[in-house]
N, C-alpha and C positions, 0 to 999 in steps of 0.2 A: 340322443341318450334314454331315451322313452323306448324306443325298442327295444334295445341293450339291457334294460332293467326287466322287460315282460319276458325276453329271453332267457336271461338268466334266474328269473323268478320261477320261472316254467321248470328250470334244470332242477333248482334249488328243492322244488316241490318233489321233483322224482327222488331226489337224493333222500328227502324226508321220509317216503313211502319206502326205500329201500332200508332206510335205519329204524322203522316202525313196525314193519310189517312181521316179523320174527317175533317182538314182544306181544303182539295183539294175536297173533297167533296161538301163543302160549296160553295165555288167559283166557280166550275164547274156547277152546279144546276141556284145560286143565283148570281154569279159574286159579292158575296160581300167577302172583304178580312179580314177576322175576327181575327183582332190582338188583341181579348183576349183568344184568341185558349190557351195559354199557361196555363192562369188565370184560367180556366176553367177545366183544367186538375188538379191545385193543391187543386181546390173548391170540386173538386168530391174525393182528397185523403180524405184534412181534413173531411170534412161532413162523410166518411165512417169511419177516426178515431174516432168521434166524436160519432158516434151512436155506434160503437164496444164498446168503453172502456167507455165513458160517460152514453149512454142509458142504454149498455147492450143486446144490442141486437146481434142473432149470425152473424157471419162473412158474409156469403153469404145475408143473408137479407140486412145488412147494405151495402153491394156492391152494390146490385140491388136497395136500395132505393136512394142510391147516383148518380146511374145512370140516373134513373127518374127525381130525383132533378135537377140535371145540366142541361139535356135536356131541362126542364121545364124551367130553367132559360135562356137559349139560346133562347126560345120561346119569351118570354118576354123582352129580350133585342132586340130582332127584332121588335117587335109589337110595342113598346114603345118607340124605341130611331131608330134604321136604317130603317124603314120604313119612316121615314120621311125627311129622307138623302140619300136614296137611288137612285143610279145612280149619285152622288157626290162622285168621288172617292176620295179625298183627305178628306172629311168629314167623309165617311164611316171608312177610316184608324185614323182620328185622334180620331171619337167615340169609335171605339173597344178598341183603345189601351187605351184610358183614362179609359174605364170600366175594362179593365185586371189590370193598374194599380191600380186603386182603389179597386179591390179585393185583391190583394197581399198585399199593403199596410195595408189595415185593418186586416187581419189576421197578419201581422207583429206590428202592433198597440196592436191587442190583446194577444202577447207575444207566438205566436206560432212559437218559435225558438227553436233550441235545437236538440240532438239525441232522446230524449223519444219521437217525433213525429215518429211513423214508424208503419207499417201493416205487420202482421205475413206473411208468404209464406203460400201458400194451401198446399203445401205436402212437408213435411222435410224430402229428398232423395236426393241423388247425383248417377249419373250413369257413367262408365267408355265408352267414345267413344275412341280407340285407347290407347294411354296412359294419356287421356287427363278427368278429372274428370268436369263434368257437373253437376249441381243441376236440381232438378225436376221443379224448378219456371220458368229456362230457356228453360227447354224444352215443358213446358206449355205454355210459351209465343209463341214459335216457332208455337206449334198444335193449338191455339186459332187466331193466326195471319192469319193460312191457312184458319181454317176453316171460320174466319169472313169475308174474301176477298171473299170466296164460295160463301157465304150466301148472301153476296152484291149484287155479280155476278147476281144470281138468282133474287134478287128482284128489281132490274133495270132492268132486261131483262124482268122478267117474271110475274110480276104482273101489276095492274092498277095505282097505285102510284108510282112505279118506270118508269113507260112508262110517265106518266105525267112527272116525274123528266128530264128524257132524252128530250121531247117535248120542256118545256121550255129553257132547257141548249141548245139547238141545234137552234130553234127559237122562240123566244117568243113572235113578232106579229102575228106569224101564230098559235102557241098554243092559245092566246088569241081569235082567232077569232072561235076556238073549244069548247069556252067555260071554258077554263083553268082560274084561278084565280092566277096571278102569285104571289100576295104577300101573298097568303095562304102559295103555294110551295116553297116560298123562308122562312116562317117561320120556315115549317117544315124541309128546309135543314138544316137550323141554327141551328135547335133543334136537327136534327138528328147527325149535326158535332159535337155539343156541347157533345151527349151523346156517341159519339166514341171517342172522347177526355176523357170521362170517364171510360168507358170500360178499355183503354190504362193504365189509371192511377192506376185504381185497379189491373190491371196485374202485371205492371213494377215497381210501388214504393215499393211494397214488398222486390226488391233488394236492397233496401238502406232508407231512412230515407225523411220525407218529409220536404222539405226547401222552403224557398218563392223563393230565386233564382232560382228553378229549373223549376218556371213558366217562366223565360224569355229564359234559354235554348230549353225549349219544343218550344217555338217558334220561337228561331233559326234554330231550325232542322228541324222543320215544313217548314219554309219559304225556307231554302235549298235545301230539297228536291222534294218540289212543284215547285219551280224556276226552278232547275236543269231537271225534268223530264219534266216540263211542265203545267202551271197551269190549271187545269180539266181534266189532264191525267192519269187514275187511273196505266195504264200500266207504263206511266212515272214516276209514284210514287215509281211502283216497282223496275224497273232499276236504277235510282237513288238512290233509298235506298241500294243497293249494290254495287252501286259506291262510297257513301258517306261513309257508313258503313265500308267497306273494308279500305278504305284510313283513316278514324279516328283510326281503329284497330291497322292498322301498323305504322301509325304514335306513338299511343300511345306506341307500344312496342319498336320500334326501334329509335325515336327521343325522344318522352317525351309527358307527358300528357297535358303538358300546352298548346301545340301547336293543341290540338285535335280541340276544337273548330275553330281556325283559319281556318281549312282546310275548314271546312263548307264555312266560309265566303270567302274563295279564291276560292273554287269550282264556288260560284256563280258569281262573278264577274266575271271570266275565261268564261262559260257559256253564259254570258247578252254578251260579247263581241263577241266570236265567234258563238252564235245563241240563239238570245234576247229572242224567244220565248220558250225558252229549246229542251231537245231531241223530245219529242212528243207534243208540245205544236201547239195550231192552232191561237194565234196571229199572227197578221201582222207583218212580220218582216220589219225591217227599210228600205230597197227599195223599199218595196210596199206602206209604209207610205209617202213617200215624192216624 
């Protein structure tokens, strides 16, 4: 039982990395807290489902088109709404949360509820790790997450656009003097974040069904991991995902599944009290602000 708990805790941690990395990337580059993130995750899942079952496109094509569509929605969201309130933190939060709420409730209004809304697994096989059965979809999640994190590292450190992202994130005023367009970079960062949410959805959703309420769960998990790890820190996201992932799985196994989400919220509160900037955050601590 302990081995199974550890194996699935690792998988749960990787799932949290996939869920959170897009939210963290957007905030780290543009400073925008995208509270529509969970809704974009669900949007990608439903678009994939519609393209697959209503339009009849191949599964891989449906997934790729939904990722591109969700990234495009993210770009439109910034250009037409967020750009007008950028820098006003409360307005950004209200605007993005309102957009997310509208997307989720729109699907609920259309009747997209029920167990029939699900995506098939990519490979329907299982393997034994020790004496623990692990399906191929979860192994694919682990492999995809490792590849995605590696590709993001290469992109950010070894491409001109990635270096522009880092420049804006580190010092926007200085980056502007070098001719970088901060609004264009911010648009791309929100679009990239939405695309990463869509990638996570297309890989993770096949483990269950598509539900509107899942959008709120994804947002809470992304917030928990990003706040605990430190907003804007990729390394912090990985460490925090391991902490939260193990805590959730052990709570689910030994205490009860209804306590799982509470663990994430309690972890946020503890970190905010002890280290408000998060484990690897660069925001000013309380004693530096007063």
